[in-house]
C-alpha positions in Angstrom: 111.7 132.2 118.5 112.7 132.3 114.8 110.3 133.6 112.2 107.9 130.9 111.1 107.8 129.8 107.4 104.3 129.5 105.9 105.5 126.5 103.8 106.3 124.7 107.1 103.0 125.6 108.5 101.3 124.1 105.5 103.2 120.9 106.2 101.9 120.9 109.8 98.3 121.4 108.5 98.6 118.5 106.1 100.1 116.2 108.8 97.2 117.2 111.1 94.5 116.5 108.5 96.0 113.3 107.1 97.2 111.9 110.5 100.4 110.7 108.9 103.6 111.8 107.3 103.3 109.6 104.2 99.7 110.5 103.5 100.6 114.2 104.1 103.4 113.9 101.6 101.1 112.3 99.0 98.5 115.1 99.6 101.2 117.8 99.1 102.9 115.9 96.2 106.3 116.0 97.9 108.7 113.4 99.3 108.2 111.9 102.8 111.6 113.1 103.7 110.6 116.6 102.8 107.7 116.5 105.2 109.8 115.1 108.0 112.5 117.6 107.5 110.1 120.6 107.3 108.3 119.4 110.4 111.5 119.1 112.3 112.5 122.6 111.2 109.2 123.9 112.4 109.6 122.2 115.8 113.1 123.7 116.1 111.7 127.2 115.2 109.0 127.1 117.9 111.1 125.2 120.4 108.5 122.5 121.1 107.5 119.0 119.9 104.5 119.4 117.6 103.5 115.8 116.9 103.7 112.4 118.7 104.6 109.6 116.4 103.4 106.0 116.8 102.9 102.9 114.6 99.3 104.1 114.1 100.4 107.4 112.7 100.9 110.8 114.2 98.9 112.9 116.6 99.3 116.6 117.4 100.6 117.6 120.8 99.0 120.4 122.6 101.6 122.8 121.1 100.9 121.3 117.7 97.2 121.8 118.0 97.7 125.4 119.1 100.0 126.1 116.2 97.7 124.3 113.7 94.8 126.6 114.8 96.9 129.7 114.0 97.9 128.1 110.7 94.3 127.5 109.8 93.5 131.1 110.5 96.3 132.1 108.2 95.1 129.7 105.5 91.6 131.0 105.9 92.6 134.6 105.5 94.9 133.8 102.5 92.1 131.9 100.7 89.6 134.7 101.5 92.1 137.3 100.1 92.6 135.2 97.0 88.9 134.8 96.3 88.3 138.5 96.9 91.1 139.5 94.5 90.0 137.4 91.6 90.1 133.7 92.6 86.4 133.3 93.4 86.1 130.7 90.7 88.7 128.4 92.3 87.2 125.1 93.4 87.4 124.4 97.2 89.7 121.4 98.0 90.9 119.3 100.9 89.7 116.8 103.4 86.7 117.5 105.6 85.8 115.1 108.3 82.1 115.1 109.5 81.1 113.4 112.7 77.3 112.7 113.0 74.9 110.5 114.9 74.6 107.2 113.1 71.0 107.8 111.9 71.9 111.2 110.4 75.0 109.9 108.7 73.6 106.7 107.3 70.1 107.8 106.3 70.5 111.5 105.5 74.1 112.4 104.7 75.5 109.3 102.9 72.8 109.1 100.2 73.6 112.6 99.2 77.4 112.3 99.0 77.3 111.6 95.3 75.6 114.9 94.6 78.1 116.7 96.8 81.0 115.1 94.9 79.5 116.0 91.6 79.7 119.7 92.7 82.9 119.6 94.7 85.2 116.9 93.2 88.3 118.2 95.0 86.8 117.9 98.5 87.2 114.5 100.1 84.5 113.8 102.7 85.2 111.6 105.7 82.0 110.6 107.5 82.2 109.3 111.1 78.7 108.1 111.8 78.3 106.7 115.3 76.2 107.4 118.4 79.0 108.6 120.6 80.4 112.0 121.3 83.5 113.4 119.5 85.9 116.1 120.5 86.3 119.0 118.1 88.9 120.5 120.3 91.0 117.4 119.9 90.4 117.5 116.1 88.4 114.3 116.0 86.4 116.0 113.3 86.1 119.3 111.4 82.3 119.5 111.6 80.0 117.7 114.0 76.3 117.2 113.9 75.3 116.9 117.6 72.1 116.3 119.6 72.7 119.4 121.8 74.4 122.7 121.5 77.9 122.7 122.9 78.4 125.1 125.9 82.2 125.2 125.9 85.0 126.0 123.5 85.6 128.4 120.7 82.9 126.8 118.6 80.3 128.0 116.2 76.9 126.2 116.5 73.4 126.6 115.0 70.4 124.4 114.9 70.0 122.3 111.8 66.5 120.8 112.3 64.1 119.4 114.9 63.1 115.7 114.4 60.9 113.1 116.1 61.1 109.5 117.1 58.1 107.2 117.2 57.2 103.7 118.3 57.3 101.1 115.5 56.7 97.4 114.9 56.7 95.3 111.8 53.5 94.4 110.0 54.2 90.7 110.6 54.7 91.2 114.3 51.4 93.1 114.6 49.6 90.3 112.7 51.0 87.9 115.3 50.3 89.8 118.5 47.3 92.0 117.4 47.0 95.8 117.6 48.9 97.8 120.2 46.4 100.1 121.7 47.6 101.0 125.2 50.9 102.0 126.9 50.4 99.3 129.4 50.6 96.6 126.8 54.2 97.5 126.0 55.4 95.8 129.2 54.4 92.5 127.8 56.0 92.9 124.4 59.6 92.3 123.4 61.5 95.6 122.7 64.8 96.7 121.2 67.0 99.5 122.5 70.5 100.8 123.0 73.1 99.2 125.3 73.0 101.3 128.4 76.7 101.4 129.3 77.7 102.2 125.7 75.6 105.4 125.6 77.4 108.6 126.3 74.8 110.9 124.8 72.0 111.6 127.2 69.5 112.4 124.4 69.6 108.8 123.3 68.1 107.5 126.5 64.5 107.6 125.5 62.9 104.2 125.5 63.2 103.8 129.3 61.6 107.3 129.7 58.7 106.2 127.5 58.2 102.7 128.8 60.4 102.0 131.9 59.1 98.5 132.3 59.6 97.3 128.7 60.8 93.7 128.2 64.0 94.5 126.2 65.2 91.4 124.4 67.7 93.0 122.1 70.2 95.8 122.6 72.6 97.4 120.1 74.9 100.4 119.9 73.6 100.8 116.3 70.3 102.4 115.6 70.5 100.8 112.1 70.7 97.4 113.7 67.8 98.2 116.0 65.6 99.2 113.1 66.6 96.1 111.1 65.6 93.9 114.1 62.3 95.6 114.5 61.6 95.4 110.7 62.4 91.7 110.9 59.6 91.2 113.4 61.5 91.0 116.7 59.4 93.5 118.6 58.8 97.2 119.1 61.3 100.0 119.1 61.7 103.7 119.2 62.9 104.7 115.8 63.6 107.9 113.8 60.5 108.9 111.9 62.6 110.1 109.0 64.0 106.6 108.4 61.4 104.2 109.8 58.7 106.1 108.0 60.4 105.1 104.7 60.4 101.4 105.5 57.2 99.7 104.2 57.8 96.8 106.6 57.2 99.1 109.6 54.1 100.5 111.1 54.0 103.3 113.6 52.0 102.5 116.7 50.6 104.6 119.5 51.3 107.6 117.4 49.2 110.0 119.4 50.7 108.8 122.6 54.4 108.2 121.9 56.4 110.9 120.2 59.9 112.0 121.3 61.3 115.3 120.0 65.0 115.9 119.5 67.2 118.4 117.5 70.3 118.2 115.3 72.9 121.0 115.7 75.8 121.7 113.4 79.0 122.6 115.2 82.4 123.6 114.0 85.6 125.4 115.0 84.9 129.2 115.0 88.2 129.8 113.2 87.3 127.4 110.3 83.8 128.5 109.5 84.9 130.7 106.6 87.2 128.2 104.9 85.8 127.4 101.5 85.9 123.6 101.9 84.2 123.9 105.4 81.6 126.4 104.1 80.8 124.0 101.2 80.2 121.1 103.6 78.1 123.2 106.0 76.0 124.3 103.0 75.7 120.7 102.0 74.4 119.6 105.4 71.9 122.5 105.6 70.6 121.7 102.1 70.0 118.1 103.2 67.6 119.0 106.0 66.0 121.8 104.0 65.2 119.4 101.1 64.1 116.6 103.4 62.2 118.7 105.9 58.9 116.9 105.2 60.4 113.6 106.6 61.2 115.0 110.0 
């Protein structure tokens, strides 16, 4: 195999992060033809196809993912050396994709992005906030906030924070039906929850555990939609205390009886944890839960 050119490896990293040749070219401030030519040269050098092209963009092959991991380690070491030898004042830059559960992304992360941008204007954040699992090994994201600690892969993981869910109803709903004082009364009340066959995270299956005979009248894959429906007076629902507790339309009921504990974990590729842009985002997420700890 021919010696690899670092400039070509930089092209591969840009293509991987931007998911397209045109966007990678814009990111690197070079022509599209330069990106295509360098990528072809790199494929020739390693003797393997590195990307699959489609109308929706490009996706790394297994060989491409393997080589990109090596390239990221080279990039990490190069940046670390530069910072140690006098470049410590250089601003981190690049794209960082964060995958989080919807509640964390919408109610905790997104409201703080302006503060992050003010400090790191050269880092572009991409937030994927949905209540489904993502694959870090397939590069669906650079950093994931998960509801459990991964047990496989070359990943670095640590707990961010413990949080709780409680049973809520709107003030208008309680005025109509009266106070909710027993668990047994829940079976007669309309409830909201997730769509069962769209849940692939076991930690989200909590309403049926609390009240298996609830009369569910509305289901949604979105916890934001669920909270909105409860606040509008539809019925009762298990909601995040850190979000529902901030909504004046909502009242927590059966607080001493119904309390579900969960945890958020932060997970990333072990090889990327020392990259300046990744470290900046990890610090950002940790600061969010540290500053908002009283809400959990």
